[in-house]
Each structure stands twice: as C-alpha cells, then as structure tokens.
C-alpha positions in Angstrom: 57.3 129.3 129.0 56.8 132.4 131.6 54.2 134.8 131.5 57.1 137.5 130.7 58.9 135.5 128.1 55.2 134.5 126.4 55.0 138.6 126.2 58.6 139.1 124.9 57.7 136.5 122.2 54.5 137.8 121.4 56.2 141.4 121.0 58.9 139.6 119.1 56.3 137.8 116.6 55.4 140.6 114.1 58.9 142.4 113.7 60.0 139.3 112.9 57.2 138.7 110.6 57.7 142.0 108.9 61.3 141.5 108.4 60.8 137.9 106.9 57.8 139.8 104.6 60.5 142.4 103.7 63.3 139.6 103.0 60.2 138.1 100.6 59.7 141.3 98.7 63.2 142.0 98.2 63.8 138.6 96.7 60.8 138.5 94.0 59.1 135.7 96.2 55.4 137.8 96.3 53.0 134.7 96.4 54.5 133.8 99.6 55.1 137.5 100.8 51.2 138.2 100.2 50.1 135.2 102.4 52.7 136.4 105.1 50.9 139.8 104.6 47.5 138.3 104.9 49.0 136.9 108.5 49.9 140.5 109.4 46.7 141.7 108.5 45.6 139.9 111.7 47.1 143.3 113.6 44.6 145.6 111.7 45.6 149.3 111.3 49.5 148.6 112.9 49.9 146.5 109.4 48.9 149.2 106.9 51.0 151.5 109.2 53.7 149.2 109.2 53.7 149.1 105.7 53.4 153.1 104.8 56.1 153.8 106.8 58.1 151.1 105.8 57.1 151.9 102.0 58.2 155.7 103.1 62.5 154.9 104.3 62.2 152.7 100.6 61.3 155.7 98.8 64.0 157.8 101.0 66.6 154.9 99.7 65.6 154.8 96.5 65.0 151.1 96.3 61.9 150.9 93.7 62.1 147.7 93.6 61.0 147.6 97.5 58.7 150.8 96.4 56.4 148.7 93.8 55.7 145.3 96.1 55.4 147.6 99.2 53.1 149.5 97.6 51.2 146.7 96.3 50.7 145.3 100.1 49.0 148.9 100.7 46.9 148.5 98.0 45.1 145.1 99.4 42.5 146.9 101.5 41.2 148.2 98.3 41.0 144.2 97.1 37.5 142.6 95.7 36.8 138.8 94.7 38.6 139.4 91.4 41.7 140.5 92.9 44.5 140.2 93.7 43.8 136.9 94.2 40.4 135.4 92.7 37.9 134.4 95.7 34.8 131.7 96.0 31.7 133.1 94.7 29.3 135.2 97.6 32.9 135.3 99.8 32.3 139.0 101.6 35.1 141.3 102.5 35.8 143.6 104.7 34.5 147.1 103.4 37.0 149.7 101.7 38.4 152.7 103.5 36.1 154.9 101.4 32.4 153.8 100.4 30.4 156.6 99.6 27.9 156.8 97.0 29.1 160.4 94.6 27.3 160.8 90.6 30.1 160.9 89.5 32.2 157.5 90.4 28.6 155.8 89.8 29.2 157.2 86.2 32.3 157.1 86.0 32.9 153.0 87.2 29.9 151.9 84.8 31.7 153.5 82.0 35.0 151.8 82.8 33.4 148.3 83.5 31.6 148.5 80.0 35.2 149.4 78.4 36.7 146.5 80.2 33.9 144.5 78.9 34.1 145.3 75.3 38.1 144.5 75.7 36.8 141.1 77.1 39.0 141.6 80.2 35.4 141.3 82.6 33.0 138.5 82.1 29.3 138.6 81.4 28.6 138.9 84.9 29.3 142.1 85.1 26.6 143.5 82.5 24.2 143.2 85.5 26.6 145.2 87.8 26.8 148.2 85.3 22.8 148.2 85.1 23.5 148.8 88.9 25.3 151.4 88.9 23.4 153.0 86.3 20.5 152.8 88.1 21.9 154.1 91.4 23.0 157.0 89.4 20.1 157.7 87.9 18.2 157.5 91.4 20.8 160.1 92.4 19.8 162.3 89.6 15.8 161.6 90.1 16.4 162.7 94.2 18.6 166.1 93.0 21.4 164.3 94.1 24.3 165.1 91.7 26.5 166.4 94.3 25.5 164.8 96.9 28.0 162.5 99.0 25.9 159.4 100.1 26.6 157.1 102.6 25.9 153.7 100.7 22.5 152.0 102.6 22.8 148.4 103.6 20.8 147.2 100.4 23.2 149.4 98.2 26.1 147.5 99.9 24.6 144.0 99.2 24.2 144.4 95.6 27.8 146.6 95.0 29.7 146.2 97.8 32.1 143.9 96.2 33.1 146.0 93.6 32.3 149.6 94.8 35.7 151.7 94.8 37.3 148.5 94.7 40.2 147.2 92.7 38.5 144.7 90.3 41.0 144.8 87.6 44.9 146.1 87.2 46.7 145.4 84.0 50.1 144.0 84.0 52.3 146.8 82.7 55.6 145.7 82.7 59.7 148.2 82.2 60.4 148.6 78.5 63.3 149.3 76.6 63.2 152.9 77.4 60.7 155.0 79.1 62.0 158.7 78.5 61.9 160.0 74.7 65.4 160.9 73.3 63.9 163.7 71.7 64.7 165.7 74.3 68.2 167.1 75.7 68.7 166.4 79.8 71.2 169.2 79.9 69.2 171.5 77.8 66.5 170.9 80.4 68.4 171.0 83.8 70.1 174.4 82.5 66.5 176.1 81.8 65.5 174.7 84.7 68.4 175.7 87.6 70.0 178.6 85.7 67.2 181.0 84.4 63.6 181.7 85.7 62.0 180.6 88.8 61.6 176.8 87.8 59.3 176.0 85.2 60.4 173.6 82.3 58.1 172.3 79.5 59.2 169.4 78.3 57.1 167.9 74.6 57.0 164.3 73.4 58.4 163.5 77.1 58.0 160.0 76.8 58.8 157.3 74.2 55.8 155.6 72.0 55.9 152.6 73.8 55.5 153.9 77.5 53.3 156.2 76.5 50.7 154.1 74.9 51.3 151.5 78.2 50.7 154.0 80.8 47.7 155.3 78.8 46.3 151.6 78.7 47.2 151.1 82.9 45.3 154.3 83.5 42.5 153.5 81.5 41.8 149.6 82.0 43.5 150.3 86.2 39.9 150.5 88.6 42.0 152.2 91.0 40.7 155.3 90.8 39.2 155.2 94.7 40.2 158.9 95.4 36.3 160.3 95.4 36.3 163.4 97.7 36.8 165.8 94.9 34.3 168.2 93.6 33.1 168.7 89.9 33.9 164.9 89.0 37.2 164.5 89.8 38.8 161.3 90.6 42.8 160.2 92.2 44.4 157.4 92.3 47.4 157.0 94.4 50.7 155.0 94.8 49.7 153.1 97.7 46.1 152.6 96.6 47.0 151.0 93.4 47.9 153.1 91.0 51.3 151.6 91.2 53.0 149.4 88.1 56.9 148.6 86.9 56.3 151.2 84.3 55.7 154.2 87.0 58.3 153.1 88.9 60.7 153.0 85.3 59.8 156.9 84.5 60.7 158.1 87.8 63.9 156.1 88.2 65.0 157.1 84.8 64.0 160.7 85.5 66.2 160.9 88.8 69.2 159.5 86.4 68.5 162.0 83.4 68.1 165.0 85.9 70.3 164.9 88.6 71.1 168.7 89.2 67.1 168.7 89.4 65.7 166.0 91.3 69.0 166.1 93.5 69.9 162.7 95.8 68.3 165.5 98.2 65.0 164.8 96.5 63.9 161.5 96.9 60.6 160.2 95.0 58.0 160.8 97.6 54.6 160.3 95.7 52.9 159.1 92.6 49.5 159.8 91.7 47.4 160.4 89.2 44.1 162.6 88.0 40.9 162.6 86.3 39.0 165.3 84.9 35.3 164.0 83.5 34.0 166.5 80.9 34.2 169.8 82.9 36.0 171.5 85.4 35.5 175.7 86.1 38.8 177.8 86.2 40.8 178.0 89.4 39.2 175.9 91.6 42.1 173.8 92.3 44.9 176.3 93.0 47.4 174.8 95.3 51.3 174.0 95.8 52.6 170.7 97.1 54.7 169.1 99.3 57.5 169.3 97.4 60.5 170.3 95.9 60.2 169.0 92.4 57.0 168.6 90.5 56.5 166.5 87.2 53.5 166.6 85.9 52.3 164.9 82.1 49.4 164.4 80.5 48.4 161.1 78.6 44.9 161.4 76.8 45.2 162.1 73.2 44.5 166.1 72.6 41.5 165.6 70.0 39.4 165.1 72.4 39.5 168.5 74.3 36.8 170.4 73.1 38.5 174.0 73.8 41.8 173.8 72.7 42.3 177.2 74.2 41.7 175.3 77.7 42.8 171.7 79.5 46.5 173.0 80.5 48.1 174.2 83.5 48.1 177.4 85.1 51.8 178.2 87.2 52.2 181.0 89.1 55.4 182.7 90.0 54.9 183.3 93.7 55.6 180.1 96.1 53.6 179.1 99.3 55.6 180.5 102.1 57.0 177.5 104.4 55.1 179.3 107.7 51.6 178.0 105.9 50.9 174.0 106.6 49.7 171.3 104.5 45.7 172.2 105.0 46.5 175.7 104.1 48.9 175.4 100.7 47.3 172.4 99.6 43.3 173.7 99.9 42.3 176.6 101.4 42.1 178.6 97.8 40.7 181.4 99.6 43.6 182.5 101.2 45.4 181.5 98.4 43.6 183.7 96.1 44.4 186.5 98.3 47.8 185.9 98.7 48.0 185.5 94.9 46.5 188.9 94.4 48.3 190.8 97.2 51.8 189.5 95.8 50.4 190.6 92.4 51.7 187.0 91.0 51.9 186.4 87.1 50.7 182.9 86.3 52.6 180.6 82.9 50.1 179.0 81.2 51.3 175.8 79.9 48.2 174.6 77.5 47.4 170.9 77.2 49.2 168.2 74.8 49.2 164.7 74.9 52.7 163.3 76.2 53.4 167.0 77.4 55.6 167.2 80.9 55.4 170.0 83.1 58.4 170.3 85.3 58.4 172.7 87.8 59.5 173.8 91.7 56.8 171.9 93.6 56.1 175.0 96.2 54.7 177.2 93.1 50.9 177.8 93.8 49.8 176.1 90.7 46.8 174.1 88.9 44.6 172.7 86.3 43.1 175.3 84.0 39.8 175.0 82.8 38.9 171.8 81.2 36.2 171.1 78.3 37.2 167.5 77.2 35.1 165.6 75.0 32.0 163.4 77.6 32.4 159.4 77.9 35.1 157.7 79.6 37.0 156.9 77.1 38.0 161.0 76.6 38.8 161.9 79.9 41.7 164.2 80.8 44.5 161.8 83.0 47.7 163.9 84.4 50.3 161.7 86.3 52.5 163.9 89.0 55.7 162.7 90.3 56.6 164.7 93.6 60.3 164.3 94.6 62.3 165.9 97.6 60.9 168.0 100.4 59.6 172.0 100.1 61.8 172.8 102.9 64.7 171.2 101.1 64.4 173.1 98.0 67.8 174.2 97.5 67.5 175.5 93.7 65.0 178.5 94.2 64.4 181.2 96.8 61.4 181.1 98.9 58.6 184.5 99.3 58.9 183.1 103.2 62.1 184.8 103.4 60.5 188.3 102.9 60.7 189.5 107.0 57.2 190.8 106.5 55.3 187.7 105.4 54.8 186.1 108.8 53.4 188.7 110.5 51.1 190.2 108.0 49.8 186.1 107.0 50.2 184.5 109.7 51.5 180.7 110.4 48.2 179.4 108.9 48.2 176.1 110.1 45.3 173.6 110.5 45.4 169.7 111.8 45.7 167.8 109.4 47.6 163.8 108.7 50.3 163.8 107.2 50.4 165.3 103.1 53.0 162.5 102.2 50.2 159.8 101.3 47.2 161.9 101.0 46.0 164.9 98.6 43.0 166.9 100.5 41.2 168.9 97.7 
C-alpha cells in the first residue's frame, strides 16, 4: 500500500470501528460491542471523548436505548477485576480517574462492602478488604486527616488499588411494568408548573412501589459513588460513571411522555445523577443552579432514618441564575450566590424531606439541600436522584432575572474557565 493510502486507511480505521460499535450497541449485541470497545481503548482518551460525544448526541435525539449502552462504555474506566467481566487473580488495571483517599470514602466503601457481604453479593475475600479500608480510615483519624484528600501511596495502591473507587458490583435493575405512580395527575402538574408561580411543583408518591424499591436497591448496591470531591461526606454518582440502569432511563422516558408541556421537545435529557449525604450536612453549603431548563429531583431513603424531620429537604429560591454567569459561578461560588440572593431579597420555599417525593422545578432557580441529620451508618444515607432536561438558555417557560437592564453592569459576567458542565458537577 502506498504511504498516502496507508495514512488514509489508518485514519479511516477508528471511524469504521466506531460506526460498527454503534451498530452493535443498537442491535443489542453488547458482548461483541465490549470486545470492539476494548480495541477502541487502545486510542486512549480519544475513545472516551468520542463515546461522550456520542452519548450527548443520543440524548439530544432521545435514543434511550443507545444512551444506556454508551453510558456503560464510558463507565468502563471504573472497571475492576469483578466488573464488567471477571479477570484472572492478580491482573493489574489502569488507575481510575480519581483515586485520592478521603476518610468519608473509605468509611462509605467499607460499609457498602460489608452490606453487600451480608446480602451474599460479595465473597469472603472482601472481609480482608473491609478490614484494610477501616484500618486506613482509622489511620487518617489518628493523624488528624479527617477532612484531608490524601494521594494514595504505592503501598496503599498495592492493597486496595483494584477496588478503591471502582465498580465492584453493579446490580441488574431492569424496567418495570410502570415506573411513574398513577396516583398523581400529569395534567394538573403541568398546569401548576407552567401557568402558576415560577416553576416549582412537589409530587408525592412519585414512583410506583416496585420502581421505588428497585431504584433504592440499585443505589444501595451499585459501587458507583465515584464523585468524591465534595465536602461533608457527600458523594456523587453520575450516569456516564455507572449510575445507569434501564429503570432510571424508563423513569426519564416516562416523564417526557407524561409532561410534554413541561419537558418539551426542546428539552432533551442531559444528565442523570445521584447524591448521597452521610449523616450530617450543614445548612446552605451547596447553593447552586444547574445547567438545565427543568430539574427533577426525588428522594429514595426511608424517612424514618431522618433524625430531624424539620430538616433534610430542599430549599428553592425565587431568584434564578443570570444567563451572563458561567457554570463555575452559578454552580459553585456560594459566596457570590449568597450575595446575589441577599441583594435581590430572595425568598426560599422549603420542601420537607419525604421518601418518594419529587421536586420538579425550573433548574435555573438557585436551590440546595437543607441541613441533613440522618441516622449514622451506610444503610441510612440520604439518597436523592436528579434528572436534568434542556439547556438553561433555552428555557421558554419562565422569565429570567438576567433580562433586568442593571444586572450585567452591577454583577458582571463572572466568567471562570471550566470544562463543559454537561457531564460534571463542581461542588
């Protein structure tokens, strides 16, 4: 082959492989797709960038099946010797994107492994792993590193590198006959969201009992809580990092069908994530707005674990993030946000915590978890699920404070260089 032709063939090879990969995913041949994905991974980061772009296109097109399949490919970076396929004992894996040790993560994972052991979902070899996690956590306490983010040493990587912040167990949680409860009226919800107020509606008994039970089981068993950069023992789990199952996508799909006036064709699904609060969270530490038009936030943990029934819910303010602000500012700069809320005399609506309660609201409104005081222990963590639809700049349903002529002059653009928000959350 001539040099020019060879170069053209080399350039075409990844394109052809990726097209075959999409064909396999669409046909449901996940085993062959995984084998081809392992070839694609030889290209390194470009493979993940391509898959992420393909996932964004699938979301834009409303292709829920392809979303799920591409999400699994992206989660492959968190693989372990137990997932997605069993590897020979002792086989080393590349480092995960985040392997910084924190006390809260070590304790969380020790608790989750012990929980999975009780259910018979992990074998007895994990008993030693649990002991190591607890020992490392005790060492961090003894050296005063309770809030530290500690780089994993080579010795620590030798003993827990193949488990720490990796997908060790991912339960199969499939679709159910119906995910959304018939106890609430979609037309009433649409009218209240679109025609009254500023876009805030509470839906109780949001999911059917089966869907609620299965999603709680998924959140409890799936070792996908890899978002560890948050303070106060909070953890994030993101769609492209393993927080992905057919039932979650069924809920997202049924919502679009049930609420077409709220989740309009202009508002495709953009992200699904879960967050956990371990034990206590101070008030107003995570005020933010999100990069979407509509936010669907619902709670999974039984309310009997809430030690303070007057807390644990959500505050939603009647002031939205200016469109001139960038993602890092409206999503992470609580100092600026609080000053902005004070100047605009913002009023908060507090929604108390209740299991299977959904808060549906204009995602541009500033909001945050109220203080949390849940019973200690892995089984009792407060878990919420968020689904984001549409882009904030495309919101057609609610007015924006950014239309005020004095806003940009007085507050500036507050631009901060940051990566695309579509697959991240900075707090």
